[in-house]
N, C-alpha and C positions, 0 to 999 in steps of 0.2 A: 343274701339275707337268709337263705335256707340253711346255711351252715352256722348261723348265729345261735349261741347256746346261753342258757340261763337256767336257774333252778326251777323245778316244776311248780313250786308254790307261786313264783312270779308269773309263769305261763298261766296257771290256774286263775290268778287274780285278773289277768287280762281277758281270759276266756269267759269269766263270769260277768264281764261288762256287757256281753251280748247273748250269753246263754245261761239259763238258770238251771244248772246241773250240780247236784250235791253228790260228792263221793261218799258212798256208804261203807264200802269195803275196798281198800286200796290194793286189790289183787295185782295190779300192774307194776307196783313198786315193791322193792325188797322190804318186806315187813319185819325181817330180822334186824335190819338197820334202817328203819323208816326215816329217822331224823336226817341221815345222810342222803338217802335215796330221794326224798321229796324236797328237802330244804337246802341241801348243799351241792348235790351232784348237778353239774351243768349238762343240759340236754337240749337238742333242737326241738322246734315246735312239732315236727313229725314224730319224734321219739316221745314227746309228752302226750300227743294225741293217741299214739299206740298204747301207751300205758293207761291212759284214761279209758280207752275202749276195752281194755282187759279187766278193768275194775267194775265193781258193782256200783251203779250210779242211779240216781233218781233225778229226772228232769223232764223237760217238755220236748217231746219228739219234734214238734213243729219248728223249734229252734234249729235243729239239724237239717231239716228239709230245705230251709232258706239258703243254707250254705252250698247246697248241691244244685241249685237252679241256675 
């Protein structure tokens, strides 16, 4: 399952079901070709999370704490 890939927008939809995090500035994605980078390029969940954490986001920190317990 860790090799399963899908576009970031699909990972983001799934992520938002349990985390209330809004991407303010998508630094983790290629902003020169954002359409491809976020909506078309297939990535693993780990790659998606890496890109998300490189981005400027607004959310509830408590949501992330429950994942690490």
